VOROKOL-519393 format. One record per residue: residue number from 0; residue in one letter; x, y, z of N, C-alpha, C, CB in turn. Coordinates in Angstrom, 2 decimals. Glycine has a CB too. Example, Ala and Ser with C-alpha at 12.3 -4.5 7.8 and 13.67 -1.06 7.14 Angstrom:
BEGIN
<0,'A',<13.19,-5.69,7.80>,<12.30,-4.50,7.80>,<13.20,-3.30,7.80>,<11.31,-4.47,9.05>>;
<1,'S',<12.85,-2.25,7.08>,<13.67,-1.06,7.14>,<12.90,0.03,7.87>,<14.08,-0.60,5.72>>;
end
This chain:
BEGIN
<0,'M',<-12.12,-2.20,0.99>,<-11.17,-1.26,-0.33>,<-11.27,0.36,0.60>,<-12.32,-1.17,-2.53>>;
<1,'E',<-10.10,0.64,0.67>,<-9.76,1.58,1.45>,<-10.88,3.17,1.18>,<-8.10,1.71,1.11>>;
<2,'T',<-11.17,3.65,2.42>,<-11.73,4.71,2.35>,<-11.09,6.11,0.78>,<-11.50,5.09,4.02>>;
<3,'K',<-9.78,5.88,0.73>,<-8.95,6.96,0.71>,<-8.91,6.30,-1.37>,<-7.19,6.92,2.16>>;
<4,'T',<-9.14,5.00,-1.49>,<-9.63,4.94,-2.95>,<-10.77,4.82,-3.33>,<-9.20,4.10,-3.56>>;
<5,'V',<-11.87,4.75,-2.65>,<-13.16,4.76,-3.21>,<-13.70,6.16,-3.25>,<-14.06,3.86,-2.47>>;
<6,'L',<-13.06,7.87,-2.27>,<-13.62,8.91,-2.26>,<-12.61,9.32,-4.10>,<-13.36,9.88,-0.52>>;
<7,'G',<-10.97,8.81,-4.07>,<-10.31,9.17,-5.31>,<-10.99,8.60,-6.69>,<-8.85,8.67,-5.20>>;
<8,'A',<-12.11,7.35,-6.15>,<-12.91,6.93,-7.74>,<-13.61,7.84,-8.32>,<-13.97,5.83,-7.73>>;
<9,'I',<-14.25,7.94,-6.72>,<-15.69,9.27,-7.20>,<-15.37,10.55,-7.57>,<-16.75,9.73,-5.94>>;
<10,'A',<-13.87,10.83,-6.82>,<-13.92,12.26,-7.49>,<-13.15,11.67,-9.15>,<-12.76,13.73,-6.37>>;
<11,'V',<-12.31,10.89,-9.61>,<-12.31,10.46,-11.19>,<-13.62,10.89,-11.53>,<-12.08,8.78,-11.58>>;
<12,'A',<-14.07,10.03,-11.27>,<-15.83,10.08,-11.95>,<-16.54,11.44,-12.41>,<-16.98,9.57,-10.72>>;
<13,'L',<-16.10,12.06,-11.54>,<-17.16,13.40,-11.23>,<-16.01,14.49,-12.22>,<-17.41,13.98,-8.95>>;
<14,'L',<-14.55,14.16,-11.92>,<-13.80,15.12,-12.76>,<-13.58,14.97,-14.02>,<-12.71,15.29,-12.36>>;
<15,'L',<-13.67,13.76,-14.73>,<-13.86,13.13,-15.74>,<-15.49,13.14,-16.76>,<-13.46,11.91,-15.16>>;
<16,'F',<-16.70,13.36,-15.69>,<-17.61,13.49,-16.78>,<-17.62,14.90,-16.43>,<-19.05,12.62,-16.86>>;
<17,'F',<-17.71,16.20,-15.80>,<-17.72,17.78,-15.33>,<-16.15,17.86,-16.82>,<-17.17,18.21,-12.83>>;
<18,'G',<-15.22,17.09,-17.09>,<-14.51,17.34,-18.07>,<-15.04,17.49,-19.75>,<-13.66,16.39,-17.86>>;
<19,'I',<-15.72,16.40,-19.23>,<-16.44,15.78,-20.97>,<-17.51,17.14,-21.00>,<-17.66,13.60,-20.99>>;
<20,'I',<-18.23,17.25,-20.41>,<-18.95,18.62,-20.45>,<-18.83,19.37,-20.63>,<-19.30,19.07,-19.96>>;
<21,'F',<-17.22,19.95,-19.71>,<-16.78,21.30,-20.56>,<-15.97,21.54,-21.63>,<-16.25,22.06,-19.89>>;
<22,'A',<-15.68,20.11,-22.01>,<-15.09,20.05,-23.42>,<-15.91,20.10,-24.64>,<-14.40,18.89,-23.55>>;
<23,'V',<-17.28,19.32,-24.34>,<-18.67,19.99,-25.30>,<-19.08,20.83,-25.45>,<-19.67,19.80,-25.24>>;
<24,'A',<-19.03,21.89,-23.98>,<-19.59,23.00,-24.07>,<-18.45,23.79,-25.05>,<-19.94,23.59,-22.59>>;
<25,'S',<-17.09,23.51,-25.35>,<-16.26,24.48,-25.33>,<-16.63,24.68,-27.15>,<-14.56,24.05,-24.65>>;
<26,'T',<-17.26,23.22,-27.58>,<-17.52,23.02,-29.02>,<-18.46,23.99,-29.81>,<-18.07,21.73,-29.17>>;
<27,'V',<-19.26,24.03,-28.89>,<-20.49,24.49,-29.47>,<-20.21,26.26,-29.32>,<-21.98,23.78,-28.55>>;
<28,'Q',<-19.65,26.68,-28.24>,<-19.63,28.40,-28.15>,<-17.73,28.13,-28.20>,<-20.61,29.44,-26.16>>;
<29,'D',<-17.05,28.37,-29.29>,<-15.74,28.55,-28.68>,<-15.32,30.12,-27.74>,<-14.76,28.39,-30.01>>;
<30,'S',<-14.57,28.96,-27.02>,<-14.62,29.62,-25.35>,<-13.01,29.00,-24.85>,<-16.31,28.77,-24.07>>;
<31,'V',<-12.34,29.83,-24.97>,<-10.97,28.77,-24.41>,<-11.08,28.75,-23.05>,<-9.30,29.30,-24.75>>;
<32,'T',<-11.82,29.64,-22.43>,<-11.64,29.02,-21.17>,<-12.40,28.11,-20.70>,<-11.63,29.78,-20.34>>;
<33,'R',<-13.46,27.23,-21.59>,<-13.86,26.08,-20.80>,<-13.63,25.20,-21.23>,<-14.90,25.89,-20.48>>;
<34,'L',<-12.25,25.50,-22.92>,<-10.99,24.43,-23.28>,<-10.24,24.63,-22.06>,<-9.96,24.76,-24.76>>;
<35,'A',<-9.61,25.20,-21.42>,<-9.06,24.90,-20.70>,<-9.06,24.53,-19.25>,<-8.65,25.39,-20.95>>;
<36,'T',<-10.51,24.73,-18.79>,<-10.98,24.34,-17.96>,<-10.77,22.75,-18.19>,<-12.17,24.95,-17.84>>;
<37,'A',<-11.87,22.55,-19.20>,<-11.94,20.75,-19.03>,<-10.40,19.89,-19.46>,<-13.33,20.06,-20.36>>;
<38,'I',<-9.62,20.41,-19.64>,<-7.85,20.01,-19.79>,<-7.69,20.06,-18.55>,<-6.63,21.06,-20.64>>;
<39,'L',<-7.37,20.74,-17.54>,<-7.04,20.95,-15.94>,<-8.34,19.90,-15.18>,<-7.23,22.98,-15.40>>;
<40,'M',<-9.35,19.47,-16.01>,<-10.34,18.99,-15.03>,<-9.35,16.65,-16.28>,<-13.11,20.13,-15.42>>;
<41,'F',<-9.03,16.92,-17.02>,<-8.97,15.69,-16.91>,<-7.41,15.40,-16.69>,<-9.63,15.05,-18.09>>;
<42,'V',<-6.51,16.13,-16.27>,<-5.32,16.37,-15.87>,<-5.11,15.97,-14.21>,<-5.10,17.81,-16.22>>;
<43,'A',<-6.13,16.89,-13.59>,<-6.85,15.95,-12.53>,<-6.88,15.10,-11.98>,<-7.47,15.68,-12.56>>;
<44,'A',<-7.75,14.44,-13.00>,<-9.05,13.04,-12.85>,<-7.80,11.91,-13.27>,<-10.91,13.06,-14.42>>;
<45,'F',<-6.93,12.31,-14.27>,<-5.71,11.19,-14.31>,<-4.76,11.35,-13.63>,<-5.08,10.99,-15.43>>;
<46,'G',<-4.29,12.41,-12.35>,<-3.50,12.72,-11.19>,<-3.89,11.58,-10.35>,<-3.76,14.18,-10.51>>;
<47,'I',<-4.76,12.18,-9.77>,<-6.03,11.49,-9.07>,<-5.96,9.77,-9.22>,<-7.55,12.12,-9.90>>;
<48,'A',<-6.15,9.61,-9.89>,<-6.27,7.96,-10.90>,<-4.76,7.05,-10.73>,<-6.46,8.38,-13.07>>;
<49,'Y',<-3.96,8.01,-10.89>,<-2.65,7.52,-11.10>,<-1.68,7.78,-9.37>,<-1.96,8.53,-12.62>>;
<50,'Y',<-2.39,8.62,-8.39>,<-1.94,8.14,-7.31>,<-3.02,7.14,-6.04>,<-1.39,9.43,-6.82>>;
<51,'I',<-4.37,7.15,-6.78>,<-4.55,5.38,-6.19>,<-4.59,4.57,-6.28>,<-5.00,4.83,-5.85>>;
<52,'T',<-3.73,4.18,-7.51>,<-3.59,2.95,-8.23>,<-2.50,2.44,-8.17>,<-3.85,3.00,-9.42>>;
<53,'R',<-1.69,3.80,-7.80>,<-0.11,3.09,-7.83>,<0.35,2.12,-7.08>,<0.88,3.91,-7.55>>;
<54,'K',<1.38,1.08,-6.72>,<1.77,0.17,-6.06>,<2.60,0.68,-5.00>,<2.31,-0.70,-6.81>>;
<55,'P',<2.82,-0.01,-4.08>,<3.07,0.30,-2.75>,<4.71,-0.01,-3.18>,<2.16,-0.70,-1.43>>;
<56,'K',<5.82,1.01,-2.58>,<7.51,0.48,-2.91>,<8.03,-1.25,-1.95>,<8.81,2.16,-2.07>>;
<57,'T',<8.81,-1.47,-2.84>,<9.49,-2.59,-1.69>,<10.63,-2.11,-1.17>,<9.93,-4.05,-2.26>>;
<58,'I',<10.06,-2.63,0.05>,<12.21,-2.25,1.02>,<12.23,-4.19,1.23>,<12.28,-0.74,3.89>>;
<59,'I',<13.78,-3.38,1.00>,<14.94,-4.53,1.28>,<16.15,-4.17,2.13>,<15.56,-5.02,-0.07>>;
<60,'Q',<15.93,-4.95,3.39>,<16.34,-4.61,4.40>,<18.16,-5.86,4.30>,<14.87,-4.83,5.69>>;
<61,'T',<18.76,-5.32,4.43>,<20.14,-6.78,4.84>,<20.42,-6.42,5.97>,<21.82,-6.97,3.92>>;
<62,'L',<20.85,-6.97,6.58>,<21.80,-7.15,8.21>,<22.99,-8.02,7.91>,<20.84,-8.07,9.65>>;
<63,'E',<24.21,-6.85,8.68>,<25.43,-7.59,9.08>,<26.02,-7.81,10.05>,<26.18,-7.34,8.68>>;
<64,'V',<25.96,-8.55,10.35>,<26.28,-9.15,11.82>,<27.90,-9.21,12.28>,<25.68,-10.76,11.85>>;
<65,'S',<28.48,-8.89,13.33>,<29.98,-9.27,13.98>,<29.61,-10.63,13.97>,<30.52,-8.62,15.63>>;
<66,'G',<30.77,-11.36,13.52>,<30.85,-12.90,14.61>,<30.13,-14.29,13.89>,<29.76,-12.59,16.35>>;
<67,'E',<29.79,-14.94,14.85>,<29.20,-15.96,14.30>,<27.49,-16.07,14.73>,<30.07,-17.18,14.74>>;
<68,'M',<26.56,-16.32,14.18>,<25.39,-16.01,14.10>,<24.91,-17.93,14.09>,<25.07,-14.81,12.66>>;
<69,'K',<24.11,-18.15,15.21>,<23.59,-19.77,14.58>,<22.03,-19.53,15.23>,<24.67,-21.58,15.41>>;
<70,'T',<21.63,-20.05,13.94>,<19.74,-20.28,14.46>,<19.36,-21.12,15.28>,<18.73,-20.75,13.44>>;
<71,'V',<18.02,-20.51,16.18>,<16.99,-21.45,16.96>,<16.40,-21.61,16.15>,<16.20,-21.14,18.06>>;
<72,'P',<15.41,-22.96,16.65>,<13.75,-23.46,16.27>,<12.86,-22.24,16.92>,<13.21,-25.23,17.14>>;
<73,'L',<12.20,-21.35,15.86>,<11.07,-20.47,16.33>,<9.72,-21.14,16.56>,<10.86,-19.40,15.36>>;
<74,'K',<9.77,-20.86,17.81>,<8.22,-21.75,18.17>,<7.19,-20.58,18.76>,<8.44,-23.21,19.65>>;
<75,'C',<6.12,-21.42,18.76>,<4.75,-20.39,19.12>,<5.04,-20.12,20.38>,<3.10,-21.02,19.03>>;
<76,'P',<4.27,-18.95,21.16>,<4.68,-18.90,22.99>,<3.46,-19.63,22.78>,<4.79,-17.22,24.28>>;
<77,'N',<2.39,-20.03,21.93>,<0.67,-20.47,22.55>,<1.21,-21.23,22.70>,<-0.83,-20.65,21.93>>;
<78,'C',<1.33,-22.14,21.52>,<1.12,-23.47,21.60>,<2.00,-24.77,21.64>,<0.49,-23.57,20.78>>;
<79,'S',<3.56,-23.56,21.39>,<4.72,-24.15,21.25>,<5.40,-25.27,19.94>,<4.65,-24.72,22.41>>;
<80,'A',<4.26,-24.99,19.16>,<4.43,-26.06,17.61>,<5.72,-24.90,17.04>,<2.43,-26.19,16.11>>;
<81,'S',<6.10,-25.04,16.23>,<7.54,-24.64,15.03>,<6.54,-24.05,14.43>,<8.64,-25.94,13.94>>;
<82,'V',<7.37,-23.23,13.83>,<6.72,-22.16,13.17>,<8.02,-21.59,11.87>,<6.23,-20.88,14.53>>;
<83,'D',<7.33,-21.85,10.94>,<8.38,-21.58,9.82>,<8.91,-20.23,9.73>,<7.84,-21.86,8.49>>;
<84,'A',<10.04,-20.07,9.30>,<10.87,-18.58,9.28>,<10.22,-17.97,7.87>,<12.91,-18.75,9.15>>;
<85,'R',<9.37,-18.44,6.97>,<9.25,-17.84,5.84>,<7.51,-17.23,6.48>,<9.50,-19.02,4.29>>;
<86,'D',<7.32,-17.44,7.39>,<5.82,-17.28,7.75>,<6.19,-15.59,8.62>,<5.04,-18.94,8.99>>;
<87,'I',<7.54,-15.05,8.77>,<7.73,-13.92,9.31>,<7.60,-12.72,8.45>,<8.85,-13.98,9.87>>;
<88,'K',<6.38,-11.77,8.82>,<6.37,-10.36,8.26>,<5.85,-9.61,9.41>,<5.46,-10.15,6.90>>;
<89,'M',<7.32,-8.31,8.08>,<7.39,-7.22,8.66>,<6.66,-6.48,9.15>,<7.77,-6.74,8.22>>;
<90,'V',<5.67,-6.01,9.99>,<4.94,-4.80,10.14>,<5.70,-3.43,10.82>,<3.76,-5.20,10.98>>;
<91,'S',<5.59,-2.55,10.04>,<6.09,-1.51,10.59>,<7.15,-1.35,10.97>,<5.62,-1.22,11.29>>;
<92,'G',<8.08,-2.02,10.27>,<9.61,-2.58,10.85>,<9.95,-3.16,12.04>,<10.48,-1.64,10.94>>;
<93,'V',<9.04,-3.84,12.49>,<8.97,-5.19,13.18>,<8.65,-6.48,12.98>,<8.42,-5.12,13.87>>;
<94,'P',<9.36,-7.28,12.93>,<8.99,-8.82,12.47>,<8.13,-9.65,13.80>,<10.67,-9.78,12.09>>;
<95,'Y',<6.90,-10.11,12.56>,<6.23,-10.65,13.53>,<5.37,-11.78,12.50>,<5.37,-9.47,14.47>>;
<96,'A',<5.48,-13.19,13.27>,<4.84,-14.55,13.08>,<3.80,-15.00,13.20>,<5.19,-15.24,13.56>>;
<97,'A',<3.01,-15.61,12.33>,<2.02,-16.23,12.29>,<1.93,-18.41,12.75>,<1.71,-15.67,10.80>>;
<98,'C',<1.31,-17.97,13.94>,<1.10,-19.80,14.19>,<0.51,-20.68,12.84>,<-0.27,-20.12,15.59>>;
<99,'P',<0.77,-21.60,12.24>,<-0.22,-22.12,11.02>,<-1.18,-23.11,12.28>,<0.83,-23.30,9.37>>;
<100,'Y',<-0.90,-23.32,13.15>,<-1.40,-24.46,13.77>,<-2.93,-23.70,14.92>,<0.17,-25.30,14.72>>;
<101,'C',<-2.28,-22.82,15.42>,<-3.40,-22.14,16.33>,<-3.71,-20.96,15.93>,<-3.08,-21.98,17.71>>;
<102,'G',<-3.33,-20.17,15.10>,<-3.07,-18.82,14.51>,<-2.87,-18.06,15.07>,<-3.73,-18.31,13.92>>;
<103,'H',<-2.63,-17.85,16.46>,<-1.83,-16.61,17.27>,<-0.54,-16.17,16.79>,<-1.51,-16.98,18.71>>;
<104,'T',<-0.67,-14.71,16.58>,<0.28,-13.79,15.97>,<1.35,-13.18,17.06>,<-0.55,-12.61,15.26>>;
<105,'F',<2.41,-13.16,17.06>,<3.42,-12.94,18.19>,<4.76,-12.23,16.98>,<3.89,-14.80,19.24>>;
<106,'E',<5.46,-11.26,18.30>,<6.44,-10.88,17.64>,<8.01,-11.29,17.92>,<6.25,-9.68,17.70>>;
<107,'V',<8.74,-11.71,16.87>,<9.86,-12.53,17.02>,<10.80,-11.27,17.92>,<10.52,-13.17,15.33>>;
<108,'T',<11.19,-11.55,18.57>,<12.60,-11.16,19.33>,<13.53,-11.96,20.07>,<12.36,-10.30,20.23>>;
<109,'E',<14.79,-11.47,19.87>,<16.17,-11.57,19.80>,<16.12,-12.06,21.46>,<17.11,-10.02,19.26>>;
<110,'E',<16.10,-12.84,21.96>,<16.34,-13.12,23.77>,<17.72,-13.20,23.78>,<15.65,-14.68,24.58>>;
<111,'P',<18.02,-12.22,25.11>,<19.94,-11.98,25.54>,<20.51,-13.75,25.49>,<20.29,-11.08,27.86>>;
<112,'K',<21.42,-12.81,25.70>,<22.78,-14.05,25.32>,<22.93,-14.84,27.02>,<24.88,-12.93,24.71>>;
<113,'W',<23.07,-13.28,27.48>,<23.70,-13.73,29.19>,<23.12,-14.25,30.17>,<24.09,-12.77,29.97>>;
end
């Protein structure tokens, strides 16, 4: 679990707890200020909860090339085993592949044609 998620969950719990306390206190003694504070705490708690539980966006990249392209087999530079193209993952915009045999992770690069 990320630190951001843990700290966010603690903040949500505290804001909800104190929001309930302020809401109950506003019923005992009619206080608009306490009720407004409780509402603000609830809004902040739900906002933080939404922020820490939202899903990351999926980015789809397309490639247009001019001319003919041929695929070449992808080999692990460590053990020379064949690596399936489905094992390629994009990390910060750079394609990486993991060898299913030796576990070596390597950057997939295009070799020059000359």
